[in-house]
C-alpha positions as CSV (number, residue, x, y, z in Angstrom):
1,X,19.1,5.6,12.9
2,X,17.7,4.0,16.2
3,X,14.2,2.5,16.4
4,X,12.7,5.4,18.3
5,X,13.9,7.9,15.6
6,X,12.3,5.5,13.1
7,X,8.9,5.5,14.9
8,X,8.9,9.4,15.0
9,X,9.7,9.8,11.4
10,X,6.9,7.3,10.3
11,X,4.5,8.9,12.5
12,X,5.4,12.6,11.4
13,X,5.0,11.3,7.8
14,X,1.5,10.0,8.5
15,X,0.5,12.9,10.8
16,X,1.3,15.4,7.9
17,X,-0.9,13.5,5.5
18,X,-3.7,13.7,8.2
19,X,-3.2,17.6,8.3
20,X,-3.1,18.0,4.5
21,X,-6.1,15.8,4.0
22,X,-8.2,17.9,6.4
23,X,-7.3,21.1,4.5
24,X,-8.0,19.7,1.1
25,X,-11.4,18.2,2.1
26,X,-12.5,21.3,3.5
27,X,-11.4,23.4,0.6
28,X,-13.1,21.0,-1.9
29,X,-16.2,20.9,-0.2
30,X,-16.7,24.6,0.2
31,X,-15.9,25.2,-3.6
32,X,-18.0,22.2,-4.7
33,X,-21.1,23.3,-2.9
34,X,-20.7,26.9,-4.1
35,X,-20.2,25.9,-7.9
36,X,-22.4,22.8,-7.7
37,X,-19.8,20.7,-9.4
38,X,-20.3,17.1,-9.2
39,X,-16.6,16.5,-10.2
40,X,-15.4,18.6,-7.3
41,X,-17.9,17.2,-4.8
42,X,-16.7,13.8,-6.0
43,X,-13.1,14.9,-5.2
44,X,-14.3,16.3,-1.9
45,X,-15.9,12.9,-1.0
46,X,-12.6,11.2,-2.2
47,X,-10.6,13.6,-0.1
48,X,-12.7,12.8,2.9
49,X,-12.0,9.3,2.5
50,X,-8.4,10.1,2.1
51,X,-8.8,11.9,5.5
52,X,-10.1,8.7,7.0
53,X,-7.5,6.7,5.3
54,X,-4.7,9.0,6.4
55,X,-6.0,8.8,10.1
56,X,-6.1,5.1,9.9
57,X,-2.6,5.0,8.7
58,X,-1.6,6.9,11.5
59,X,-3.2,4.8,13.9
60,X,-1.9,1.6,12.2
61,X,1.7,2.9,12.2
62,X,1.4,3.6,16.0
63,X,0.0,0.3,17.0
64,X,2.2,-1.9,14.6
65,X,5.4,-0.5,16.2
66,X,4.4,-2.0,19.5
67,X,6.5,-5.1,20.4
68,X,5.2,-8.8,20.5
69,X,3.4,-9.9,23.5
70,X,1.6,-13.1,24.8
71,X,-1.5,-12.2,23.0
72,X,0.2,-11.2,19.7
73,X,3.4,-13.6,19.6
74,X,3.8,-12.2,15.9
75,X,3.6,-8.6,16.8
76,X,1.0,-6.2,15.8
77,X,1.8,-5.6,12.2
78,X,-1.4,-7.1,10.8
79,X,-3.1,-3.9,11.9
80,X,-1.6,-2.1,8.9
81,X,-3.4,-4.7,6.5
82,X,-6.6,-4.6,8.5
83,X,-6.8,-0.7,8.2
84,X,-6.2,-1.0,4.5
85,X,-8.9,-3.5,4.1
86,X,-11.3,-0.9,5.9
87,X,-10.0,1.8,3.6
88,X,-10.8,-0.2,0.6
89,X,-14.4,-0.9,1.6
90,X,-14.9,2.8,2.1
91,X,-13.4,3.6,-1.4
92,X,-15.7,1.3,-3.1
93,X,-18.8,2.8,-1.4
94,X,-17.9,6.3,-2.3
95,X,-17.3,5.1,-5.9
96,X,-20.6,3.6,-6.0
97,X,-22.3,6.8,-4.9
98,X,-20.3,8.9,-7.3
99,X,-21.4,6.7,-10.3
100,X,-25.0,6.9,-9.1
101,X,-25.0,10.6,-9.1
102,X,-23.1,10.9,-12.3
103,X,-25.8,8.7,-14.1
104,X,-28.5,10.8,-12.6
105,X,-27.0,13.9,-13.9
106,X,-26.2,12.5,-17.5
107,X,-29.6,10.9,-18.1
108,X,-32.4,12.1,-15.4
109,X,-31.7,15.4,-13.7
110,X,-30.4,18.7,-15.2
111,X,-28.0,20.5,-12.9
112,X,-26.1,23.7,-13.6
113,X,-22.5,23.7,-12.9
114,X,-20.3,26.7,-12.4
115,X,-16.7,26.4,-13.7
116,X,-15.4,29.4,-11.7
117,X,-11.7,30.4,-11.2
118,X,-12.2,28.9,-7.6
119,X,-12.8,25.5,-9.2
120,X,-9.5,25.5,-11.0
121,X,-7.6,26.8,-8.1
122,X,-8.9,24.3,-5.6
123,X,-8.0,21.5,-7.9
124,X,-4.6,22.8,-8.8
125,X,-3.8,23.2,-5.2
126,X,-5.1,19.7,-4.6
127,X,-2.5,18.3,-7.3
128,X,0.5,20.2,-5.7
129,X,-0.4,19.0,-2.1
130,X,-1.0,15.4,-3.4
131,X,2.3,15.3,-5.2
132,X,4.1,16.5,-2.1
133,X,2.6,14.2,0.5
134,X,2.7,11.2,-1.9
135,X,6.4,11.6,-2.3
136,X,6.9,12.2,1.5
137,X,5.0,9.0,2.4
138,X,6.7,7.0,-0.5
139,X,10.1,7.9,0.7
140,X,9.2,6.8,4.4
141,X,7.4,3.5,3.1
142,X,10.5,2.5,1.3
143,X,13.0,3.5,3.9
144,X,10.9,1.5,6.8
145,X,9.2,-1.2,4.4
146,X,6.0,-0.1,5.9
147,X,2.9,-1.3,4.0
148,X,0.5,1.2,5.5
149,X,2.6,4.2,4.4
150,X,3.0,2.5,1.0
151,X,-0.7,2.1,0.5
152,X,-1.3,5.8,1.7
153,X,1.3,7.1,-0.9
154,X,-0.2,4.9,-3.7
155,X,-3.5,6.3,-2.9
156,X,-2.5,9.9,-2.8
157,X,-0.5,9.4,-6.1
158,X,-3.8,8.5,-8.0
159,X,-5.4,11.6,-6.5
160,X,-3.2,13.6,-8.9
161,X,-4.6,11.8,-11.9
162,X,-8.3,12.2,-10.6
163,X,-7.9,15.7,-9.9
164,X,-6.4,16.2,-13.5
165,X,-9.6,14.4,-14.8
166,X,-11.8,17.0,-13.0
167,X,-10.0,20.0,-14.4
168,X,-10.3,18.5,-18.0
169,X,-14.1,18.3,-17.2
170,X,-14.2,22.0,-15.9
171,X,-12.3,23.0,-19.1
172,X,-15.1,21.3,-21.2
173,X,-17.7,23.3,-19.5
174,X,-15.9,26.6,-20.0
175,X,-15.6,25.8,-23.8
176,X,-19.2,24.8,-23.8
177,X,-20.3,28.2,-22.4
178,X,-18.4,30.2,-24.9
179,X,-18.5,28.2,-28.1
180,X,-22.1,27.6,-29.5
181,X,-23.0,24.2,-30.7
182,X,-20.9,22.4,-28.1
183,X,-23.8,22.2,-25.4
184,X,-23.0,18.5,-24.9
185,X,-19.8,19.5,-23.2
186,X,-21.8,20.4,-20.3
187,X,-21.9,16.9,-19.4
188,X,-18.2,16.9,-19.2
189,X,-18.4,17.2,-15.4
190,X,-20.5,14.3,-14.7
191,X,-18.2,12.2,-17.3
192,X,-15.2,13.6,-15.4
193,X,-16.8,12.2,-12.1
194,X,-17.4,8.9,-13.7
195,X,-13.7,8.7,-14.6
196,X,-12.6,9.6,-11.2
197,X,-15.0,6.8,-9.7
198,X,-13.3,4.2,-12.3
199,X,-9.7,5.3,-11.1
200,X,-10.8,4.9,-7.5
201,X,-12.4,1.4,-8.2
202,X,-9.2,0.3,-9.9
203,X,-6.8,1.4,-7.1
204,X,-9.3,0.1,-4.3
205,X,-9.3,-3.4,-6.1
206,X,-5.6,-3.5,-6.3
207,X,-5.2,-2.4,-2.7
208,X,-7.8,-4.9,-1.6
209,X,-6.1,-7.9,-3.3
210,X,-2.7,-7.1,-1.6
211,X,-4.5,-6.5,1.8
212,X,-6.5,-9.8,1.6
213,X,-3.5,-11.7,0.5
214,X,-1.4,-10.3,3.5
215,X,-4.1,-11.1,5.9
216,X,-4.3,-14.7,4.6
217,X,-0.5,-15.0,5.0
218,X,0.1,-15.4,1.3
219,X,4.0,-15.4,0.9
220,X,5.4,-12.8,-1.8
221,X,6.0,-14.5,-5.0
222,X,9.6,-15.8,-5.4
223,X,10.6,-15.1,-1.7
224,X,10.8,-18.9,-0.9
225,X,13.1,-19.6,-3.7
226,X,15.1,-16.6,-2.8
227,X,15.5,-17.9,0.8
228,X,16.2,-21.4,-0.3
229,X,19.1,-20.1,-2.6
230,X,20.7,-17.9,0.1
231,X,20.4,-20.7,2.8
232,X,22.0,-23.3,0.6
233,X,25.0,-21.0,0.0
234,X,26.2,-21.2,3.5
235,X,29.0,-23.6,4.0
236,X,27.9,-26.9,5.3
237,X,24.3,-26.8,4.1
238,X,23.1,-29.5,2.0
239,X,19.8,-28.1,1.3
240,X,16.9,-25.9,2.5
241,X,13.2,-26.8,2.5
242,X,9.9,-26.7,4.4
243,X,10.1,-22.9,4.0
244,X,7.2,-21.0,5.6
245,X,6.9,-17.4,5.5
246,X,4.3,-15.1,7.2
247,X,4.3,-11.5,6.3
248,X,3.0,-9.1,9.2
249,X,3.1,-5.6,8.2
250,X,6.4,-4.5,7.5
251,X,7.9,-7.6,9.2
252,X,8.5,-11.1,7.8
253,X,8.5,-14.3,10.0
254,X,10.4,-17.0,8.2
255,X,10.6,-20.7,9.5
256,X,12.8,-23.2,7.6
257,X,14.5,-26.6,7.7
258,X,18.0,-27.2,6.6
259,X,20.0,-30.4,6.1
260,X,23.5,-30.8,7.4
261,X,26.1,-33.6,7.8
262,X,24.8,-35.5,10.7
263,X,28.2,-35.9,12.2
264,X,28.7,-32.2,13.0
265,X,28.6,-31.1,16.6
266,X,25.8,-29.2,18.2
267,X,28.0,-26.2,18.5
268,X,28.8,-26.2,14.7
269,X,25.2,-26.7,13.6
270,X,24.2,-23.7,15.9
271,X,27.0,-21.6,14.3
272,X,25.6,-22.6,10.8
273,X,22.1,-21.5,11.8
274,X,23.3,-18.1,12.8
275,X,25.3,-17.7,9.5
276,X,22.0,-18.7,7.7
277,X,20.0,-16.1,9.6
278,X,22.5,-13.4,9.1
279,X,22.7,-14.2,5.2
280,X,18.9,-14.0,4.9
281,X,18.7,-10.9,7.0
282,X,20.9,-9.2,4.6
283,X,18.5,-9.9,1.7
284,X,15.1,-9.5,3.8
285,X,14.8,-6.9,6.6
286,X,13.2,-6.6,9.1
287,X,12.6,-10.4,9.6
288,X,12.4,-13.0,12.3
289,X,14.3,-16.2,11.1
290,X,13.9,-19.6,12.7
291,X,16.2,-22.4,11.3
292,X,15.8,-26.1,12.3
293,X,18.6,-28.4,11.5
294,X,18.3,-32.0,10.2
295,X,20.8,-34.8,9.8
296,X,21.8,-35.8,6.3
297,X,20.5,-39.5,5.6
298,X,23.7,-40.1,3.6
299,X,27.1,-38.8,3.9
300,X,27.4,-35.1,2.7
301,X,30.0,-35.8,0.2
302,X,28.0,-38.6,-1.5
303,X,24.9,-36.3,-1.4
304,X,26.6,-33.5,-3.0
305,X,28.0,-35.9,-5.6
306,X,24.3,-37.1,-6.3
307,X,23.0,-33.4,-6.5
308,X,25.7,-32.6,-9.1
309,X,24.6,-35.6,-11.1
310,X,21.0,-34.6,-11.1
311,X,22.1,-31.1,-12.4
């Protein structure tokens, strides 16, 4: 598959998520207002943020695919991380509102909630749609190593659990209305909303940590050691060191130094760097690899002997 087809597939996955989010947000909002269910209204707000997140993901995917230029020599991949950070802030703000409203209804304000058949229909529909689009986004994220699509897929997969919690709350309301002595279950809707908020906060914190790490150019754990091992396996390379890694969206920029026998020709050294780059790209892709060659201070044969003795 060429680059153009890859871009189209990524954008199609992101756009389908936007369309699904519009439908779900509208459906949940209408049913939530008609039934006065805080759990469903909380889910409507959550889906509204899903819509914002999906739109931002679609925008990020389009922009991040732009090639590098003079102002952005490392490409535009960081836009994916920036959009994810903004999404995290929105999610945390919504969670705070949900918690506030739930506490009000639990302890201070009495609100009648109707657990109608439409309440169950909208939440069941939400689970089916979220399951479908999370799988679609996840496949595209894995295929193209897109952090934006991966975050979107993770986000929508958690919606399945939060929707299930709301359904449990509605079931509690139905039981309380039919069985005397279980009036306390009228609070099940607000409790379900609190659980939804906790789920959202947990996912937001995890996403926020990953996003901040990417924006601070934190290298993935263990990747430097993996690159060092791959480079050292190339014939003629004594060791690899000073490895610097800069993730940018789905792309990884790698800068490294390798030590070789100082008597090799420039042509041989250049051929070795190409072998190193090819070996790394087989393990890490897409990536941009830059290799600097340094001469060994002592003959290679003696140096290898010393390395064996150290082991």
